Residue, then its C-alpha position, 0 to 999 in steps of 0.5 A: m235180363g241185362p244188355r248183351p255184351p258188344v259183339t267185337q270184330e275179333f270176335q266175329v273173325q274167330r266164329i267165322r273161322r270156326w263155321f269155316a273149319v266145321y264146314l270144310l271137315d264135313l265137305a271132308a266126310f262127304a267127299a270120303a262117304a263117296v269114294l268109300a262107297f265106290e270103293l266098297r262096291f267094287d272091293g277096292a279094284l275100282p275100274a277105270q270106266s267108274l272114275q267119272a261116275l264118281r267125279t260126278a256122284l261126288c260132286v253132286w252129293m256134296a253140293s246137296k249134302c253141303a246145302f241141307f246142312l246149311l238149311g238144317a244149321v247143322s254145322r252150327g252146333s258144338w262137336r263137345h256138346t252133340s245130343p240127341s237132336d243134334a243126332f236127329r238133324i244131321v241123319a236127316a241132313n244126310s237123308a235129305g241130301s242123298i236122296v236129292g243128290g241120288v234123283i239129280l244124279l238118276e233123272v236129270m243127269a242120267a248119270p250112267g256107271i253107279p250101281r245102286s248100291v252106292y246110292v246105299l253105301d253113301w248114305l250110310l258112310s256119310c252118316l257114319l263119318t259126320l256123326g261119328g266125328r261128332l261123338i268122338v269129339r264129345f267123348a274124348a273131351g269128356a274124357v279130358i274133362r274128367s281126368q282133368d277133374r278126378a284130382g278133386q274128386t272123392r273116391i268112392l264105393v256104392y254098398g248095395a249094388g240093387a235098384a237104389g245103387l244103380a240109380l245113385l250111380s246114374e245120378l253121380k254120373q250125371n252130376q259132376a258136381l258132386k265129385c264123386d269118382v265111383v270105384g265100383f260096388i260092394d254087395d253082400d249077394t255073392a251071386k253078384v260079385g264080379l258083375i258089371l252093372d253100369g260099367k261098374r264092377v260088384l267087387g266084393r262083399g261087405e267083408d272085403l270092404r277093408a281090402l278094397a278100401d286100401k287096394y283102391v284108395v277109397r275115401r268114402v262109402l256111400i250106403a245105398v241099401p234102403s231095406a237093410t235092418g237095423a242089424e245090418m246096418v249097425r253091421i254095415l258101419k262097424l265094416a266101414t268103421e274098421a275100413h278107416v273110411e268115411y260113410r254116408m247115407v243115400p235116399s231111397l229109390g222112391e225119393l231118388v225117382k221124385g227127382r230131388e236133387l241128389g247132393r242135398q240127400i246124401r247125409e251122415v248116418a243117423v241112430e235111426d238108420l241103426l234102428g231099422r224103422k221103416p218109414v210110417r205110411l199114413d192114410l193122408d186123406r183120412i186125416r186131411e178129412r178130419v183135419q183140414g178146415r178147422v181150427v187145432m189146438v195143442t197143449g205142450a206146443a213148445g215141446s218135442i212131440g207137441s212142436e211136431i204136432c204143429r208142423q205135421i197138422g200144418r201139412f193138412h191145412p187146418v184153418a188156425v193152430v193154436g199153441f198153448d205152452e208157458a214156455e216162452t222162448p220155444l213158443f216164439h221160435l215155433e211160431q217163426e217156424m209155422v210162419k215161414n213153413f205154413p203161411e197159409v195157416a194162422f198160428f197163434p201162440e198162447i202162454g199159459s200153464i194147463t194149472r190154470r182152468e180160466c185161463l184154459s177156459r178162455i183161450i178155448e172159448h176164444y178159438q173155439p177149436s175142434i180137436l185138441y191134442h193135450a201134449a203137456a206133461y212133465k215127462h223126466v222119471p227120475l226127476m218126477e220121482r223127486h218132485v211127486f206133486a208137481a207130477v200130481e199137479t200137471n199130469i192129473f189136474g192139469t188133464w182134468n183141466v184141460a179136459c174138462a174146458a174141452l169139454e164144457r166148450g164143445v172141442e168135437d176130439f180131444v187125444m192125449i199124448s200118454t206113455d208106455k210107463a203108464v203100464r205097470p208103472t214103477s214111477m210116479m210119472g207113470a202113475t200119474k199118466r195112468v191115472a189122467e188116461m183113466l179120467i178121460r175115459g170116464l169123461q167119455m160118457q158125460g158130453a159130445t166130446k170124443f176122448v182118446a189116449v195115444r200110448f208110445g215109448n221113447v222118442l229119439g232126440s226129444n228133450g232130455s232123451v237118452v240120445p241127445t245125452f250120449k252124444e254130449q258125453i261122446a263130445a266131451g270125450g266120454p265116459v258114456t253113462v248107461t244105468h245098467p247092461d240089460i235095460t231095454r227101451y222101446f224107440m220111435t223117431i219124433p215125426e213117426a210118433a207125431q204122425l202116428v198120433l195123427q193118424a190113431f186121432s183119425i180113427g178114433k171113435g172116443g174112449e180107446v187106448f191107442v198102442l204104436e206099434m214101437g218095433e223091437a225093444v232096443r238095448i240101451a247099451d248097444l244105443a250108446r256103443n252104436l252112437i260112439l261108432l257113429s262118431g267115428l270112435e270104437p267104443d271101450r277103446d276111445i270111449e268108456i261105457q261105465y254102468t251106474g245103476l238104476r235111477p229112482g223110478e226106472k225100469m228094466f224094461e218097459e210094457l205098452n199094454l196090460r195083459d188084460e188090456n185085449m188088443a184089437p188092430t185098427a185099419h193101419p197097421k201100427i196101431r193097435s187099440y183097446v176100450s175098457e170100461a171106464t174105472f171111474g164114473a161121475a161120482e168116483i172121479k169126484t171123490f177121488l180129485r176131492r181126496l187127492g187135492a187134500i193129499a196134495d194140499t198137505q204134501d203127503v207122500a205116504r197117502l199119496v202112494l196108497l191112493l194111487k195103489e188103490v187105483i192103480p193095483d199094479y203101482n209098484p212104487g219104487s224103494d227110494l219113493l217109499k223111502t220118503a213116503l215112509s219118512v217121519r218128522s222129527d223136532h227139528g223139522a228134518w225128514h228122517a228115512v225109515q229103511v223098509p224093505h222093497a217087498q214090504q211097501e204096502t203093508a209099511i204104508a198102510a201102517h204108517l197111514t193109521q197114525p191118528a196124525l195122518l187121518n185128519 
């Protein structure tokens, strides 16, 4: 702290004048209390013989109370900022002054003509006048300040008159920096309409929002409905858009109770709110028990899921996190973030590819991780339909390399991130991830490493996902492109996916495929419309939605498990699992990989499709890939597609593969 500024003579004079004025006001209150006590006792007709008693009592009580007000420094407080502690000191000083004054009058002076009730009335009136005067000044000053500030405040309605809405109102009243003038509540419960809660009326239901916004000149709605479903949030969003008011989300009541700064938590409505997904509740002790004090390695650490797994792991105090990826720049940024947010956790960024077995073995041997999360993969369906052998090399051979290196180097737990597209796959990406699941299940009996896979659907906001694409199209003025009006997908947030992956690992015993509860499937067309609404625009009027047709490898809907996969509940309500007999034994794995490697060397798509259908009977390749698979090379070396109906795919591929040139 710096030196205090010098106290000037002018300042001293002003302070003395203020104290003197306050003392005079308190003395006037003491005098008025004594006079009123006598008048009330005699019903306003004070007898002449009691005037001497009044003068005596007036002098004694004024002197006594003034002395205790001086001792308690009561008059030094600011009337504009009278607090409960100030009120206590005022009552205490009045009580002491009244008691001491009464003792003097009764015992010392034996003053006659003072009825006993006057002593009580004087004390009550003295407390009322001295404390009441200060409270009147405080409320008046507050009203003046509020009226002065109201010009710069935003008039708002709170949507939701429940516990969260009331907690929000209380916080807004206390935190003037938020500059919110709360007009009242809106609630869809008709029983609450008309009620006055904490001084604010419930003005109507959601359908009344537009009329209320016009009537009260409301500019913003704060949505305090933490229990709202996705459909309810969409409805509220539409009502706010039609009312032409801004809308913001507020934190849940639990977050408000934690005492965090509310101003930083009021945020834009996010697409996650429209899905109606509730926060994941983790068994933190169980995860901490498995992670704390260990070295954890994450492949694909620079990606959306891999980087979030690193962040979530950092919360559980591992000894170190090894981030393995071939993407240099995002890995660099992840390192900076981990060092800043988790300084007590060592983070080691390692550049490399999972297709290089010797690189993986060297890194695993060097750091000796106990846990390995395998998130590295090629994930974009249409792109992998055009680069099928890239998908094979990374998703199958890359996973095999990581799994074998983990097994050979004694990694205790291996967790592979899989996808719902591995169920009845129609794409090369889904088929290769399904094979990867089968391979790690086949390794389960070959060593001490526990292998598990975690299967979930699309992740909101991940690199290349539909949400960022839609946002870019909306920002450009449209159109927003959707493949089909009825196409659906499962969605979850990046943090939720990463947290459930950690939870699944903590309950895994080896050999399981865990399936995360994804909620209800979402129509992509509805998601596009909701994102347009979130941008403050209206679908089909401000932003056009165009349907472009399914892309190569895409399905109309996704599934999370096969019919013959008997899913069992786990210790966590959002995670199910199943354990099946290994499809591959050691000999079958060796044969399969040898055959797959030979096909990859010749880049023969037809033989690849047939091999995958051999090990995955429910694999149903798309017509675009079949055209490529059934192509023949001309004398000029160009590929010409043979048009074959999708229903005849297996017969056509088998016939094509019986040609002698393809059996070498």
